[in-house]
MIKEZA-921971 format. One record per residue: x, y, z of N, C-alpha, C, O, CB in turn. Coordinates in steps of 0.05 Angstrom, whole numbers, padded with zeros to 5 digits, always signed. Atoms other than C-alpha are relative to their C-alpha. Glycine has a CB too. Layout:
! MIKEZA-921971
XYZXYZXYZXYZXYZ...
***
This chain:
! MIKEZA-921971
-00001-00030-00002-01850+00959+00045+00026+00008+00012+00034-00003+00032-00024+00011+00017-00027-00009-00009-01784+00994+00054-00003+00025+00017-00020+00042+00011+00019+00004-00023+00001-00023-00018-01772+01043+00109+00026+00016-00004+00048+00005-00002-00003-00008+00030-00024-00017+00004-01725+01101+00096+00006+00014+00027-00011+00028+00038-00005+00020-00022-00008-00013-00025-01687+01125+00157+00012+00027-00007+00032+00029-00021+00021-00017+00015-00010-00027+00005-01678+01200+00156+00022+00007+00020+00020+00001+00043-00024+00020+00002-00021-00008-00019-01614+01227+00185-00009+00022+00018-00027+00038+00010+00025+00009-00016+00009-00020-00018-01622+01271+00245+00007+00028-00011+00028+00032-00023+00013-00003+00028-00004-00027+00009-01629+01344+00231+00023+00013+00015+00025+00010+00040-00026+00017+00002-00022-00014-00013-01569+01386+00245-00006+00030-00002-00016+00040-00022+00027-00007-00012+00005-00029-00001-01573+01458+00264+00023+00014-00013+00047+00010-00007-00003+00010+00029-00021-00015+00015-01536+01503+00217+00007+00024+00016-00010+00040+00024-00009+00007-00028-00010-00022-00016-01493+01553+00254+00009+00022-00018+00023+00018-00038+00023-00009+00019-00010-00024+00014-01482+01623+00230+00028+00006+00008+00037-00003+00029-00019+00024+00005-00027-00008-00008-01412+01651+00230+00000+00015+00026-00016+00034+00030+00013+00017-00022-00002-00013-00026-01392+01671+00300-00016-00014+00022-00013-00008+00045-00010+00028-00001+00015+00015-00020-01441+01623+00333+00015-00026+00007+00031-00036-00009-00028-00006-00010-00013+00024-00009-01419+01563+00374-00022-00020+00008-00044-00013+00016+00019+00006+00024+00019+00021-00008-01452+01497+00389-00005+00002+00030+00013+00010+00046+00011-00027-00007+00007-00001-00028-01488+01493+00455+00017-00020+00016+00025-00014+00039-00030-00006+00004-00015+00021-00015-01451+01429+00474+00028+00008+00005+00041-00001+00024-00001-00026-00015-00027-00008-00004-01385+01463+00465+00003+00019+00023+00025+00022+00034+00011+00012-00025-00001-00019-00022-01403+01514+00518-00004-00013+00027+00000+00000+00048-00020+00022-00003+00005+00013-00025-01419+01462+00570+00026-00012+00011+00038-00029-00002-00022-00023-00003-00025+00010-00013-01360+01449+00617-00008-00019+00021-00029-00017+00033+00017+00023+00011+00007+00020-00021-01357+01391+00665-00004+00014+00027+00009+00034+00033+00023-00020+00002+00007-00012-00026-01387+01406+00732+00024-00002+00019+00037-00023+00020-00025-00013+00013-00022+00002-00018-01335+01423+00784-00005-00020+00023-00028-00024+00031+00006+00028+00012+00003+00019-00021-01322+01372+00837-00008+00014+00026+00002+00036+00032+00027-00016+00005+00009-00013-00025-01357+01387+00903+00023+00003+00019+00040-00014+00023-00023-00016+00013-00021-00006-00018-01312+01419+00953-00005-00013+00027-00027-00013+00037+00003+00031+00004+00003+00014-00025-01299+01380+01016-00007+00019+00022+00002+00042+00021+00025-00016+00006+00006-00017-00022-01326+01407+01081+00025+00010+00014+00047-00001+00010-00018-00014+00021-00024-00013-00012-01279+01452+01121+00014-00018+00020+00038-00017+00023-00008+00026+00013-00013+00017-00020-01268+01400+01175+00017-00022-00013+00035-00033-00001-00021-00012+00019-00016+00020+00014-01242+01351+01122+00025+00013-00012+00045+00000-00017-00016-00014-00021-00023-00014+00011-01196+01404+01093+00018+00012+00021+00037+00026+00015-00009+00022-00019-00015-00012-00022-01169+01423+01162+00028-00012+00000+00032-00036+00003-00014-00005+00027-00028+00008+00001-01093+01420+01158+00010-00010+00027+00004+00003+00047+00017+00022-00011-00011+00009-00026-01057+01379+01212+00020+00019+00011+00027+00017+00035+00012-00027-00003-00020-00019-00010-01007+01436+01217-00013+00022+00017+00001+00037+00030+00016+00011-00022+00013-00020-00015-01060+01480+01248-00006-00010+00028-00008-00034+00033-00026+00009-00014+00006+00007-00028-01075+01482+01322-00028-00012+00002-00047-00002-00010+00004+00024+00019+00026+00013-00004-01131+01436+01343-00019+00018+00015-00011+00032+00034+00003-00027+00014+00019-00017-00013-01194+01472+01362-00005-00009+00029-00011+00007+00047-00026-00001-00015+00004+00011-00027-01202+01426+01422+00021+00010+00020+00015+00016+00043+00000-00030+00000-00021-00010-00017-01134+01448+01450-00005+00029+00007+00000+00038+00030+00027-00004-00013+00005-00028-00005-01153+01521+01443-00023+00003+00020-00021+00020+00038-00008+00015-00027+00022-00002-00019-01219+01510+01479+00009-00008+00028+00002+00005+00048-00024-00018-00009-00010+00009-00026-01184+01472+01535+00017+00022+00014+00014+00027+00038+00017-00026-00003-00016-00021-00011-01133+01528+01544-00018+00024+00009-00013+00036+00030+00020+00009-00020+00018-00022-00007-01189+01580+01544-00015-00006+00026-00019+00012+00042-00021+00005-00023+00013+00007-00025-01226+01542+01599+00019+00002+00023+00011+00012+00045-00011-00029-00002-00020-00002-00021-01162+01538+01640+00005+00029+00007+00006+00036+00031+00026-00014-00009-00006-00028-00006-01148+01612+01633-00023+00014+00013-00020+00027+00033+00007+00015-00027+00024-00013-00012-01219+01635+01647-00006-00010+00028-00013+00006+00045-00024-00004-00018+00006+00011-00026-01228+01588+01706+00021+00010+00021+00014+00015+00044+00000-00031-00001-00020-00010-00019-01162+01611+01737-00004+00029+00005+00000+00038+00028+00028-00005-00012+00003-00029-00004-01177+01684+01726-00024+00007+00017-00024+00026+00032-00004+00014-00027+00024-00004-00016-01246+01679+01758+00000-00013+00027-00018-00010+00043-00025-00009-00015-00003+00013-00026-01222+01637+01816-00016-00026+00003-00018-00036+00025-00009+00019+00021+00014+00026-00001-01262+01575+01798+00019-00023+00006+00011-00043+00018-00015-00006-00026-00020+00021-00005-01198+01534+01802+00019+00011+00022+00031+00032+00019+00016-00007-00026-00018-00007-00022-01159+01537+01867+00029-00002-00009+00037-00024-00019-00005-00017+00025-00028+00002+00010-01086+01554+01850+00016-00021+00016+00037-00030+00006+00014+00027+00003-00014+00021-00015-01065+01504+01904-00006-00028-00012+00009-00047-00007-00008+00000+00030+00007+00024+00014-01099+01450+01863+00012-00001-00028+00024-00021-00036-00030-00004-00001-00010-00002+00027-01081+01473+01793+00009+00029-00004-00008+00047-00006-00021-00008-00021-00010-00027+00004-01036+01534+01783-00011+00012-00026-00018-00002-00045+00030+00001-00001+00009-00014+00023-01057+01587+01733+00020-00003-00023+00043-00008-00018-00005+00030+00006-00019+00002+00023-01028+01585+01662+00024+00019+00002+00046+00011-00004-00015+00004-00025-00022-00019-00002-00987+01648+01674+00020-00008+00021+00044-00002+00019-00011+00028+00005-00018+00010-00020-00958+01616+01736+00018-00022-00011+00042-00023-00006-00015-00010+00025-00015+00022+00012-00938+01554+01697+00021+00012-00020+00043+00002-00022-00018-00020-00014-00019-00012+00020-00907+01598+01642+00023+00013+00015+00046+00010+00007-00015+00021-00017-00021-00013-00015-00868+01638+01694+00019-00021+00012+00044-00017+00012-00011+00017+00023-00017+00022-00010-00843+01573+01726+00017-00012-00022+00040-00019-00018-00017-00021+00014-00015+00011+00023-00823+01546+01658+00023+00017-00008+00045+00008-00015-00018-00005-00023-00022-00018+00007-00783+01608+01643+00022-00001+00020+00046-00001+00013-00011+00029-00002-00021+00001-00021-00747+01604+01710+00016-00026-00003+00040-00026+00000-00013+00002+00028-00014+00025+00003-00731+01530+01699+00018+00000-00025+00039-00013-00025-00020-00023-00002-00017-00002+00024-00704+01547+01630+00024+00017+00005+00046+00010-00004-00017+00011-00024-00022-00018-00005-00662+01604+01654+00022-00013+00018+00046-00009+00014-00010+00025+00013-00020+00013-00017-00629+01562+01709+00011-00026-00011+00028-00039+00001-00011-00005+00027-00011+00023+00014-00617+01505+01660-00012-00027+00008-00004-00047-00004+00029-00001+00005+00011+00025-00009-00658+01452+01696-00018-00013-00021-00016-00037-00026-00015+00003+00026+00018+00010+00020-00711+01445+01643+00014-00010-00026+00009-00032-00035-00021+00021-00008-00014+00010+00024-00665+01441+01581+00016-00025+00005+00017-00043-00012+00018+00022-00011-00017+00023-00006-00619+01392+01615-00016-00026+00002-00009-00046-00009+00017+00004+00025+00017+00024-00003-00674+01344+01636-00015-00007-00025-00021-00030-00031-00019+00004+00023+00014+00005+00025-00711+01353+01571+00018-00015-00020+00009-00033-00034-00009+00026-00012-00019+00014+00018-00649+01332+01531+00003-00029+00008+00004-00046-00010+00027+00014+00001-00003+00028-00009-00642+01269+01573-00025-00016-00008-00023-00038-00017+00004-00001+00031+00024+00014+00008-00715+01251+01561-00002-00005-00030-00010-00026-00038-00025+00016+00010+00000+00003+00029-00709+01263+01487+00019-00023-00009+00013-00038-00027+00007+00026-00014-00020+00021+00007-00647+01218+01483-00011-00028+00007-00009-00046-00010+00026+00004+00015+00012+00026-00007-00683+01161+01520-00022-00008-00019-00023-00030-00029-00010+00001+00029+00022+00006+00017-00745+01166+01478+00009-00006-00028-00001-00025-00041-00020+00023-00001-00010+00004+00027-00707+01171+01412+00014-00027-00002+00011-00041-00022+00019+00023-00008-00014+00025+00001-00662+01112+01429-00020-00024+00001-00017-00043-00014+00020-00002+00023+00019+00021-00002-00720+01068+01451-00018-00002-00025-00024-00024-00034-00017+00004+00024+00017+00000+00023-00763+01089+01392+00016-00011-00025+00005-00027-00040-00010+00028-00006-00016+00009+00023-00707+01077+01341+00005-00030+00001+00001-00044-00019+00027+00014+00000-00004+00030-00002-00690+01007+01367-00026-00015-00003-00027-00035-00017+00013-00007+00028+00026+00013+00003-00763+00989+01373-00011-00001-00028-00022-00021-00036-00020+00013+00018+00009-00001+00027-00780+01011+01303+00015-00021-00018+00003-00036-00033+00003+00028-00012-00017+00018+00017-00722+00972+01271-00007-00029+00007-00011-00046-00011+00030+00005+00005+00006+00027-00008-00737+00909+01312-00028-00008-00009-00032-00031-00019+00002-00003+00030+00028+00007+00008-00812+00912+01297-00002-00005-00030-00016-00023-00038-00019+00022+00009+00001+00004+00029-00801+00920+01222+00012-00027-00008+00001-00041-00024+00015+00023-00014-00013+00026+00007-00753+00861+01219-00018-00024+00008-00021-00043-00007+00027-00002+00014+00017+00022-00009-00800+00817+01260-00025-00002-00018-00035-00024-00024-00008+00004+00029+00024+00000+00017-00861+00838+01218+00006-00011-00028-00010-00026-00039-00011+00028-00003-00007+00012+00026-00824+00822+01153+00004-00030+00002-00005-00045-00016+00026+00014-00010-00005+00028-00003-00802+00755+01179-00026-00016+00004-00030-00037-00008+00019-00006+00024+00026+00014-00006-00872+00737+01204-00020+00004-00023-00036-00014-00028-00012+00010+00025+00019-00005+00020-00909+00768+01146+00006-00012-00027-00011-00016-00044-00004+00029-00004-00008+00010+00027-00869+00738+01088+00009-00029+00001+00013-00041-00020+00023+00017-00010-00008+00029-00002-00850+00669+01114-00018-00014+00019-00026-00003+00040+00030-00002+00009+00016+00016-00018-00891+00614+01145+00014-00007+00025+00002-00007+00047-00010-00025-00014-00015+00007-00024-00836+00594+01192+00002+00024+00019-00001+00021+00043+00028-00009-00008-00001-00024-00016-00828+00665+01216-00026+00006+00014-00027+00014+00038+00008+00024-00016+00026-00005-00013-00902+00672+01229-00005-00019+00023-00016-00012+00044-00023-00002-00021+00005+00020-00021-00905+00608+01269+00018+00004+00024+00010-00002+00046+00005-00028-00011-00018-00005-00022-00846+00629+01311-00003+00027+00014+00001+00029+00038+00029-00003-00009+00000-00027-00010-00858+00703+01320-00028+00010+00007-00031+00024+00028+00012+00019-00020+00027-00012-00004-00932+00719+01315-00012-00007+00027-00025+00010+00039-00018-00008-00022+00011+00008-00025-00952+00680+01376+00011+00015+00024-00004+00027+00039+00004-00030+00005-00011-00016-00022-00903+00711+01425-00007+00030-00001-00011+00042+00020+00030-00003+00000+00007-00029+00002-00918+00781+01398-00029+00005+00008-00035+00026+00020+00005+00010-00028+00027-00003-00009-00992+00770+01410-00003-00003+00030-00019+00010+00043-00018-00020-00014-00001+00002-00030-00977+00748+01481+00010+00026+00012-00001+00035+00032+00019-00024+00009-00010-00026-00010-00936+00811+01491-00022+00022-00003-00024+00039+00014+00025+00009-00016+00022-00020+00003-00995+00852+01464-00020-00002+00022-00032+00018+00031-00013-00003-00027+00020+00004-00021-01040+00821+01516+00010+00009+00028-00006+00015+00046-00008-00029+00002-00012-00007-00025-00992+00839+01573+00010+00029-00002+00028+00034-00018+00022-00019+00009-00010-00027+00002-00981+00914+01586+00030+00001+00006+00040-00013+00022-00015+00018+00020-00029-00003-00003-00909+00936+01581+00008+00007+00028+00028-00003+00039+00012+00020-00019-00007-00009-00027-00910+00969+01649-00002-00023+00020+00009-00020+00042-00018+00023+00008+00001+00023-00018-00927+00901+01680+00027-00014+00002+00031-00030+00020-00021-00019-00009-00026+00013-00001-00856+00880+01663+00021+00016+00017+00044+00008+00018+00011-00003-00029-00019-00016-00015-00825+00934+01707+00014-00015+00022+00039-00014+00024-00014+00024+00011-00015+00015-00021-00811+00889+01767+00020-00020-00011+00042-00022+00000-00020-00014+00018-00019+00020+00012-00780+00835+01724+00023+00014-00014+00046+00005-00012-00015-00017-00021-00022-00014+00013-00740+00886+01684+00020+00011+00020+00044+00012+00015-00012+00023-00017-00018-00010-00021-00712+00915+01748+00017-00022+00011+00041-00018+00016-00016+00013+00023-00016+00023-00010-00691+00846+01772+00021-00008-00020+00044-00014-00013-00018-00024+00006-00018+00009+00021-00659+00829+01705+00021+00021-00007+00045+00015-00011-00015-00008-00024-00017-00021+00011-00630+00896+01684+00008+00022+00020+00024+00040+00013-00014+00013-00023-00007-00021-00019-00625+00937+01747-00018+00024-00004-00039+00023-00016+00029+00008-00002+00016-00024+00001-00650+01008+01753+00014+00022-00017+00008+00046-00014-00006+00010+00028-00015-00019+00016-00603+01041+01703-00014+00007-00026-00038+00002-00029+00027-00010-00005+00010-00008+00026-00612+01067+01633-00010-00023-00017-00029-00021-00032+00020+00016-00015+00007+00024+00016-00615+00997+01603-00029-00008+00005-00043-00015-00014+00018-00023+00006+00028+00008-00006-00680+00981+01639-00020+00020-00012-00040+00012-00023-00004-00002+00030+00018-00021+00010-00712+01047+01619-00003-00002-00030-00025-00001-00041+00010+00028+00008+00001+00002+00029-00694+01041+01546-00014-00026-00009-00029-00026-00029+00028+00002-00012+00012+00025+00008-00714+00968+01543-00031+00000+00002-00045-00010-00015+00010-00023+00018+00029-00002-00003-00784+00982+01569-00012+00018-00022-00034+00012-00031-00007+00011+00028+00010-00016+00022-00793+01037+01518+00000-00016-00026-00018-00014-00042+00017+00026-00003-00002+00017+00024-00770+00989+01463-00023-00020-00001-00036-00023-00022+00027-00015-00001+00022+00019-00001-00821+00937+01485-00027+00014-00005-00044+00002-00019-00001-00014+00027+00025-00014+00005-00877+00988+01485-00003+00010-00028-00025+00012-00039-00003+00024+00019+00000-00010+00027-00858+01013+01416-00004-00023-00020-00017-00020-00041+00026+00014-00007+00000+00022+00020-00851+00945+01382-00027-00010-00007-00033-00015-00030+00017-00023+00011+00026+00014+00004-00921+00918+01391-00018+00014-00020-00026+00001-00039-00015-00002+00027+00018-00012+00020-00963+00970+01354+00011+00001-00029-00004-00003-00048-00007+00028+00008-00012+00000+00027-00914+00975+01296+00000-00028-00012-00007-00032-00035+00029+00010+00001+00000+00028+00010-00908+00899+01290-00028-00008-00009-00032-00019-00030+00010-00019+00021+00028+00009+00006-00984+00887+01293-00010+00013-00026-00021-00001-00043-00018+00007+00024+00011-00013+00023-01002+00939+01241+00016-00006-00026+00004-00009-00047+00000+00030+00004-00016+00006+00023-00943+00925+01194-00005-00029-00009-00007-00034-00033+00030+00004+00005+00004+00028+00006-00954+00850+01198-00028-00003-00014-00030-00018-00033+00001-00017+00025+00026+00001+00012-01028+00859+01183+00000+00011-00029-00014+00000-00046-00021+00015+00017-00001-00011+00027-01012+00902+01123+00014-00019-00019+00007-00021-00043+00015+00028+00000-00014+00019+00017-00963+00851+01096-00017-00024-00007-00018-00033-00030+00026-00010+00014+00017+00023+00005-01012+00794+01104-00024+00007-00018-00036-00010-00030-00010-00012+00026+00023-00009+00016-01065+00836+01069+00007+00009-00028-00010+00021-00041-00014+00021+00015-00008-00008+00027-01025+00849+01006-00017-00014-00021-00023-00038-00018+00030-00005-00004+00016+00011+00021-01065+00838+00943+00016-00023-00014+00040-00019-00021-00007+00022-00021-00013+00022+00012-01048+00770+00913+00009+00005-00029+00026-00008-00039-00018-00024+00000-00008-00006+00027-01044+00801+00844+00028+00012-00001+00042+00009-00021-00020+00020-00012-00027-00010-00001-00981+00837+00865+00020-00022+00001+00041-00021-00012+00004+00019+00024-00018+00023-00002-00949+00771+00882+00001-00014-00028+00023-00023-00036-00009-00020+00021+00000+00013+00026-00971+00742+00815+00016+00017-00020+00031+00007-00037-00028-00004-00010-00015-00018+00018-00943+00803+00779+00030-00002+00005+00046-00003-00013-00009+00029+00004-00028+00003-00007-00877+00796+00817+00011-00026-00011+00034-00027-00021+00004+00001+00030-00009+00026+00011-00873+00723+00796+00002+00001-00031+00020-00011-00042-00020-00022+00008-00001-00002+00029-00889+00741+00724+00025+00016-00009+00038+00009-00029-00025+00014-00011-00024-00016+00006-00833+00794+00724+00026-00013+00010+00048-00003+00005-00003+00028+00012-00024+00014-00011-00787+00744+00758+00017+00017+00018+00041+00018+00016+00016-00011-00023-00015-00017-00020-00769+00791+00814+00013-00019+00020+00002-00039+00028-00019+00020+00014-00014+00015-00020-00719+00765+00863-00014+00005+00027-00031+00023+00029+00030+00007+00002+00012-00003-00027-00737+00758+00937+00005+00028+00011-00012+00041+00022+00010-00021+00019-00007-00027-00009-00701+00822+00953-00015+00021-00015-00025+00041-00002+00030+00005-00003+00015-00019+00015-00734+00860+00897-00030+00000+00008-00043+00021+00008+00003-00005-00030+00028+00002-00009-00802+00835+00919-00004+00014+00026-00024+00028+00030-00009-00030+00002+00002-00013-00026-00790+00859+00990+00002+00030-00003-00015+00045+00009+00021-00010+00019-00004-00028+00002-00764+00927+00970-00019+00015-00018-00025+00039-00013+00029+00005-00009+00017-00013+00019-00810+00942+00912-00030-00006+00002-00046+00009-00009+00009-00007-00028+00029+00008-00003-00875+00907+00931-00009+00000+00029-00028+00013+00036-00004-00027-00013+00009+00005-00028-00878+00886+01004+00001+00026+00017-00018+00034+00030+00016-00022+00013-00003-00024-00017-00850+00948+01038-00018+00023-00008-00031+00035+00009+00029+00009-00002+00019-00022+00007-00889+01000+00997-00028-00007+00006-00044+00010+00014+00003+00006-00030+00027+00007-00006-00952+00960+01006-00006+00000+00030-00029+00003+00038-00006-00028-00010+00003+00000-00029-00941+00957+01082+00002+00027+00013-00002+00030+00037+00019-00019+00013-00005-00026-00011-00927+01031+01090-00025+00011+00015-00022+00023+00036+00008+00019-00021+00023-00011-00015-00999+01051+01109-00003-00013+00028-00008+00002+00047-00026-00005-00016+00002+00013-00026-01001+00999+01165+00023+00008+00018+00020+00011+00042+00000-00030-00003-00023-00009-00016-00931+01019+01187-00004+00027+00013+00002+00031+00036+00026+00000-00017+00004-00027-00011-00949+01092+01195-00022+00000+00021-00021+00016+00040-00007+00020-00022+00020+00002-00020-01011+01074+01233+00012-00011+00026+00006+00000+00048-00023-00019-00009-00014+00010-00024-00969+01033+01281+00020+00019+00012+00023+00021+00036+00014-00026-00007-00019-00019-00010-00917+01087+01285-00013+00022+00016-00002+00031+00036+00016+00013-00024+00014-00021-00016-00967+01139+01309-00007-00011+00028-00005+00003+00048-00026+00009-00014+00006+00012-00026-00989+01091+01364+00026-00004+00016+00026-00001+00040-00015-00026-00003-00026+00006-00014-00916+01074+01380+00011+00026+00012+00022+00025+00034+00019-00012-00020-00010-00025-00011-00897+01147+01389-00014+00007+00026-00001+00016+00045-00003+00023-00020+00015-00005-00025-00952+01156+01440+00008-00019+00022+00011-00011+00045-00030-00003-00006-00008+00020-00020-00932+01091+01475+00028+00007+00011+00034+00002+00035+00000-00028-00012-00026-00007-00009-00860+01115+01478+00000+00022+00021+00013+00020+00042+00018+00009-00024+00002-00021-00020-00878+01179+01515-00014-00010+00025-00007-00001+00047-00015+00024-00012+00014+00011-00024-00926+01141+01561+00019-00016+00017+00020-00013+00042-00023-00017-00008-00019+00016-00015-00872+01092+01580+00022+00017+00013+00031+00012+00035+00013-00021-00018-00021-00018-00010-00821+01148+01588-00009+00014+00026+00007+00017+00044+00007+00021-00021+00010-00013-00024-00865+01183+01639+00003-00018+00025+00011-00009+00046-00030+00008-00003-00001+00019-00023-00866+01120+01683+00029-00006+00007+00037-00005+00030-00015-00025-00007-00026+00009-00006-00794+01097+01676+00018+00022+00011+00037+00016+00026+00013-00012-00024-00016-00022-00010-00766+01166+01691-00006+00006+00029+00008+00023+00041-00004+00024-00017+00006-00004-00029-00798+01163+01760+00009-00024+00016+00002-00026+00040-00030+00005+00003-00011+00023-00014-00763+01098+01778+00030+00004+00005+00046-00002-00012-00005-00027-00016-00028-00005-00008-00699+01118+01814+00017+00014-00022+00040+00007-00026+00013-00027+00007-00015-00015+00021-00680+01166+01758+00013+00024+00013+00004+00034+00033-00019+00009-00023-00014-00024-00009-00631+01223+01768-00001+00023-00020+00011+00044-00015+00029-00007+00006+00003-00021+00021-00650+01263+01706-00024-00007-00017-00034-00029-00016+00026+00002-00017+00024+00004+00017-00707+01272+01657-00023+00016+00011-00024+00025+00034-00007-00029-00002+00024-00015-00008-00774+01308+01658-00015-00015+00022-00025-00002+00040-00018+00004-00024+00013+00015-00021-00804+01252+01699+00014+00002+00027+00000+00005+00047-00002-00029-00008-00015-00005-00025-00749+01259+01751-00006+00028+00011-00009+00031+00035+00030-00003-00005+00006-00027-00008-00762+01334+01753-00028+00001+00013-00031+00015+00033+00002+00020-00024+00027+00001-00011-00836+01321+01765-00001-00015+00027-00015-00006+00045-00019-00012-00020+00000+00016-00025-00822+01269+01819+00012+00016+00023+00002+00015+00045+00015-00026-00005-00012-00017-00020-00776+01316+01856-00019+00023+00009-00021+00029+00032+00026+00012-00010+00019-00021-00006-00829+01371+01852-00023-00011+00017-00033+00003+00035-00011+00012-00025+00021+00012-00016-00880+01323+01881+00008-00003+00029-00008+00002+00047-00008-00028-00011-00010+00003-00027-00837+01311+01942-00001+00026+00015-00005+00026+00039+00029-00011+00000-00001-00026-00013-00833+01385+01956-00026+00016-00004-00027+00039+00003+00024+00016-00010+00026-00013+00003-00905+01401+01937+00000+00023-00020-00015+00042-00018-00009+00011+00026-00002-00021+00020-00885+01444+01877-00018-00007-00024-00009-00018-00044+00030+00004-00010+00020+00008+00021-00948+01435+01835+00006+00014-00026+00000+00003-00047-00028+00006+00010-00005-00015+00025-00927+01489+01785+00020-00014-00017+00018-00014-00041+00008+00028+00007-00020+00015+00015-00866+01448+01765-00012-00025-00012-00006-00033-00034+00024-00007+00018+00014+00024+00011-00910+01386+01757-00016+00007-00024-00016-00007-00044-00018-00013+00022+00016-00009+00023-00956+01425+01711+00018+00006-00024+00011-00001-00047-00017+00025+00007-00019-00006+00022-00896+01449+01670+00009-00027-00013+00011-00028-00037+00024+00015+00011-00007+00026+00011-00874+01376+01663-00022-00012-00017-00016-00024-00038+00008-00019+00022+00022+00011+00015-00943+01355+01640-00003+00015-00027-00009+00002-00047-00026+00002+00016+00002-00016+00025-00945+01412+01589+00022-00008-00019+00017-00010-00044+00001+00030+00006-00023+00008+00017-00876+01391+01563-00006-00027-00013-00002-00031-00037+00026-00001+00016+00007+00026+00011-00899+01319+01555-00022+00002-00022-00022-00011-00042-00010-00019+00022+00021-00004+00020-00962+01343+01519+00010+00011-00026+00002+00003-00048-00022+00018+00011-00012-00012+00024-00922+01386+01471+00016-00021-00015+00014-00022-00040+00017+00024+00007-00016+00021+00013-00875+01328+01457-00018-00020-00014-00012-00028-00037+00019-00014+00020+00018+00020+00012-00932+01280+01444-00014+00011-00024-00015-00003-00045-00020-00009+00021+00014-00011+00023-00972+01326+01399+00019+00007-00023+00013+00002-00046-00015+00026+00009-00019-00007+00021-00910+01350+01362+00010-00024-00015+00013-00024-00039+00023+00015+00012-00010+00024+00014-00883+01281+01348-00022-00014-00016-00016-00024-00038+00010-00020+00021+00022+00011+00016-00952+01256+01325-00003+00017-00025-00009+00006-00047-00026+00000+00016+00002-00017+00024-00955+01316+01278+00022-00006-00020+00017-00006-00044+00001+00030+00008-00022+00006+00018-00887+01300+01249-00005-00027-00014+00001-00029-00038+00027-00002+00016+00006+00026+00013-00908+01228+01236-00022+00003-00020-00020-00009-00042-00009-00021+00022+00022-00004+00019-00972+01251+01202+00010+00014-00025+00002+00008-00048-00022+00016+00012-00012-00013+00023-00932+01298+01157+00016-00019-00017+00015-00020-00041+00017+00024+00009-00016+00019+00014-00883+01243+01140-00018-00021-00015-00012-00029-00037+00019-00015+00019+00018+00018+00013-00941+01196+01125-00013+00011-00025-00015-00002-00045-00022-00009+00020+00012-00012+00023-00974+01245+01079+00019+00002-00023+00012-00001-00047-00010+00028+00007-00020-00002+00021-00909+01255+01040+00007-00027-00011+00011-00030-00035+00025+00014+00010-00008+00027+00009-00892+01181+01037-00022-00014-00016-00016-00031-00032+00009-00016+00023+00023+00014+00013-00962+01160+01014-00014+00017-00020-00038+00014-00025-00019-00009+00021+00012-00016+00022-00974+01211+00959-00009-00018-00023-00028-00010-00037+00020+00021-00010+00007+00017+00022-00977+01153+00910-00029-00011+00004-00042-00017-00016+00019-00024-00001+00028+00009-00004-01043+01131+00943-00020+00020-00010-00040+00013-00022-00005-00006+00029+00018-00020+00010-01075+01197+00928+00000+00001-00031-00021+00007-00043+00008+00027+00011-00001+00000+00029-01051+01193+00856-00016-00024-00012-00030-00020-00032+00029-00002-00009+00015+00023+00011-01080+01123+00846-00030+00002+00005-00045-00009-00011+00011-00025+00014+00028-00002-00006-01146+01142+00877-00015+00019-00018-00039+00020-00018-00005+00008+00029+00013-00019+00018-01159+01196+00825-00011-00013-00025-00022+00000-00043+00020+00022-00008
***
């Protein structure tokens, strides 16, 4: 017995009518919650709440001005320090120290991470000492650094360099060691030279880890700067705060803390913006 398969019935459309399937458009992608779309360029809600608590507590007398001056007192003191030139002069010195230490530390950490992440000899020689340094806080080297380098600028910049190197090295080295083996096979298939492999495969693949380390390094640089500028320094924001401590000028100390906070938040924001621009290729590949 033979079975005849009937073709499926098709609906005949009158002129001017359209198929139902043609009117169905793909469902729009769900919109991310507002906290995920929050731009890093906007002020953090936590900072606004903290400032509001400070203002309200000072206005109602909950905070003794002898313990913590009111925000308007700190603003007035900051304006006075700016007008007489003390704040800009010391701020410039602090920025120079931090920038020099950060620049040297970043370059040294990248070179060490490349040597340890791409060669077995480099890993055996470098990774161990760097892990030892990670276990010992940088500030613990202050007495030894003073004995070796004195109490001048060299000691201050060196300690900042040491504090910057570790997070960048650890994260960049981990990113290099975690590169997909298929990239190495592809580089071998294309017969890329060692230099081309480093510049076109290794470095781009290690960028996410590098930026993670850089954000930690920027914070470490400011933390170290606060300490080293209070060790027999004659300039810098830390020196300004230390002098204010001797004379009981709490308002100047608060101004220094606010300056450090602005520098820390601002530099972290710049790193995040640079990371977003440099890693746009990741967003493209994830689509």
